[in-house]
N, C-alpha and C positions, 0 to 999 in steps of 0.2 A: 841441756834442757830445751825442750821444744818450745817454739814461740806460740803464744796464744792467738788463735785466729780471731780477726776482728769481725764483729757481728755485721751482717749485711743490712744496710739501711733500706727500709721499705719505701715503695713509691709514695705512699701517703705521707711519710715523714719528710721526704724530699720536697713534695708539693707544699706541705705546711710551712716548712722552713723558708721556701721561696716566697710564699705569700706574706709571711711576717716581715721578711726583709724588704719587699717592695712597699708594703704598708708603711714601714718606717721611712723609707727613702722617698716615697711618692712616685718615683719613676726610676727604672733601672734597665740595664742591658739584660736581655733574656739569656744570652750565653756569653762566656768569657772565662778564661782560666783563672784570672785574678779578680775581676770586677763584675762578673755575670751572676745571675741567679743560679745558673747551672754551668758547670765547666764546659759542657758541650751538649749538643742535641742528639747524641748517639750513645751507644753503650748502655750503662746503667741508668743514664738520665733520660733515655728516649721515652719511656712510658710516662715519666713525670712531666716532660715537656708536652707530650701529646695530650695529657689530661688537662694541663693549664690552657692549651689552645683548642680545646674541644669545640667543634663547630656547633654542637647542640647547646652546650652551656659552658662558655669559656670562663675560666677563672682569672685570666689576664687579658687586657685589651692592648693591642698594638697601637702605639701613638706616633711612631716614626721610626727612622733608621739612622744608625751611626755607621757609615760604611755599609757593610753587608749584615751588620748585627741589628736585630730588631730591638727597639726601645718599647718597654711595656709599662703599664700601670695596672692597678687593681681593678678588676671588673666587679659588678654587683654580686655575682655568684661567689667570687673569691672572698669578698668582704664577709658575706654570710658565713662562709666556712671558717673564718678565723676570728670573727667578732668577739666571741666569748673568750678568746685567748689574749686579746689586746688589753693593755693597762687601762683602767677606768678613765684616766685623764687624757688618753689618746683616742678613745673610741669616736668622740664627736668630730675631731679634726680629720681623722681618716674617712669617716662616713661622709663628711662634707666634701672632701676632695673627690671621692668616688661619685657622689651625686652630681657634682658639677660636670663630670665627664659623660654622664648618661644622656643619651638623646632626649630631647624635650618630651617626646611622645611617652616615654616610660619613666620620666624623672619623678612625677608625683607618686606613682605606685611604689617606686623604690624607696622614696623618702618616708611614705606612710608605713611601709612594711618595716623599714629600719627603725623608726621610732617605736613601733609596736614590739619589735624584738629586743632593741637596745635603748631603753628610755634615757640612758645617759647621753645619747646623741641628740636629744630633743633641742637643747639650747642652740647647738651649732646648726641644726637642720631647719629650724623654724623659719629663719629669713629666706632660705632657699625655697622652702615650701610655699611661702607667700609669693615669692617672685614667679615660681612655676605656675601657680594657680592664676596669677594675673596674666601671664603669657597665654595660658590656655583660654582664658576668658577673651582676651584680645583676638586670638585666632578664631574663636567661635563667632565673635561679632563680625570679623572680616568675612567669614563664610556666609553669614546671614546677609551682609551687605551685598556680597557677590551674587547670592541667590535672588535678592530683590532686584538688582540691576539686570540680571539675566531675564527675570520675569517681565520687567518693564520693556526690555528690548523685544521680547516675544510679543507682548501686547501691542507695541508700536508697529511691529511687522504685520500683525493680524489686522490692525486698523488700516495700514497702508494697502493691504490686499483688498479689504472691503472697499476702500476708496477707488482702487484700480477697477474693481468690478463695476462700481457705480459709474465711473467714467466711460467704460466700455458700453454699458447700457445707454448712457447719455449720447454717446457717439452714434449708436444705432438709431436712437430716436431722432437725432438731428438729420440723419440720412432720410429717414421716413418722411419727416416734415418737409425737407427740401424737395423730395419727389412729389409730395402733395402740392407744394407751391408751384412747382414747374408744371404739373398737370393742369392746375387752375389757370396758370399764365397762358396755356394753350387754349383756354376757353372751355375747358371741361370741368366738371364738378368732381370733387374727391370721391364721393360714393360710387361714381361710375368707373373707378379704377378696376382693371381686370383682376379676377381672382388669381391668387398666387398658386402656381403649380410647382410643388417641390420636386427638385431633380432627384433621380434615384441615387441613393447613397452608394459610394464605391465600396468594394470589399475591404479596403484598408485606406484610411484617410492619409494622404501624403503629408509629410512634414513641411511646414511653411518654410519658404526660402526667401532670402532678400530679393527685392525687386530689381530687375535689370536696370542699368543706367539708361536714362532717357525716358523711362516709363513712369516717372514720378509725376503725379498731378499736384502741381504747386498751388498754394493758396493764392487767391486773386485779390483779396483785401487784407488790410492790416488786422482786422478782427479775426479773420480766418487763420492768418499766420499766428497771431497770439494764442488763439485757442489750440491750434495744433502744437505749439511749443509747450503750452501748459500741460496738455495731455502727455506729451513726451516726457516732460520733467517729472510729473507725478509717477508715471510708470517706471522711469529709470530709477527714481529714488526707492520705490518699492522693490525693484529688481536688485538694487545694490544691497538693500537690507536682507533680502532672501539669500543673496550670494554670501554676505558676511556671516550670516547665521547658518550657512551650509544647509539651507532648506531647498533641496533639489526640486521637489514637486511644485511648491509655489513658484519657484523661479521658472520652471518649464511653462507653467500656466501663464506667467507674465510675458515670457518671450513670445508665446503664441499670440497674445494680444498686441505686443509691440510690433510684430511683423505686419499687422493690419493697419498700422499708422503709416499713411502714405509718405514715402521718402525717409523713414526712419531706418537707419542701417547700423550694423555692428562695426565697431572699430577694433580690429585685431582679433586673433583667435588665441586661446590659452596655450602658452608654450611656443607660439610662433615668433620668429625673429624678424625684426624690421628696423628701419632707421628712425631714431628719435626725432619727434616733431612736437615741440612744446605746446602747439595749439591743440593737439589731439591726445597727448600723452603726459603723464605725471610720474615722478619717481621720487622715492624717499632718499635715494643716493644721488650725488651730483652726476649729471649726465650732460654731455655736449650735444648740440643740434647735429643730427646726421649720424651720431654714434649708434652702433649696432646694439640693440636691446632685445630682451625677451618679454613677451606679454604675460603678466601674472594674473590680471583680471581685465577682460575686454571693456570697452567703453561704447558709447552710442552717440550718433550724430544725425541731424536732419538735413536733407538736401534742400537748399533754397536757391533763389535766383543767382545772387552774386557769389556767395560762398556758404559752406555748411554752417549750421548752427550746432555747436558742440553741446550736447545734452549732458554727457557724463564722460570725463576723460578716462582713457584706459590707463591702468596702473602697470608700469613696466619696471624691469630690473636690468642693470648692466650685465652683459654677458661675461 
């Protein structure tokens, strides 16, 4: 008597059986002859395994590995597929476990959709929903605070730029007043100053360069020295704010103004290597004097009689 042929199990039946098994266990091996959801990932099981791991809508989520075998748990799409087949007293617990594994960004939508589809899961999912909504609110408030802080920084930078422009205009007026006083000291009256004849503009204005050593006009009085330091401090603070905010155009404008301050010079070039000097350099990492470092952000210093006045230390990093 001929043996009766065993009916071939369909891919859908293999998938459903695997999903129900992992829903009961919480976590399981994807493959394994005795303890896996599928005996192997080839042959008759290949289509079922591929369906469970679909990139577009996975039914199972990989949570780890045991040797070379993947450990999986139920994904939201897998839960939706078998929710109606679960015992009523198991639906809530399984839905809660799946929801806890869903990334925060999609957790609220999953919980709301699950409650709508399976009201029996409401009691288990409500605490998770409350927690997810509270987390979403905290993240939203954090984004608002970050936006407010960013706006405050931008406003501070704008005010610093306005102050820098004011100082540049003030310096120009100081020069004009000094010329008038000098003219009057020579016995002449200010209205008799010769008319200014503007020089022809070059085809392309050259970029300002640091003044050569020995050409600096040093202040003669303490008032002049303090005024020059104050201007340098204000400009450097605005320049640093523009650098930190990655505002290239305002920074270029400030640098043009800073090169006009007599004796103000740049300390280091971005990416340049030099020996660490604690007077001119600062580093977040421990660095020894004389150690080779790389310039991450330049600094500024003023040439003075005895030694430079450090306006802004260069930020350096160990090489």
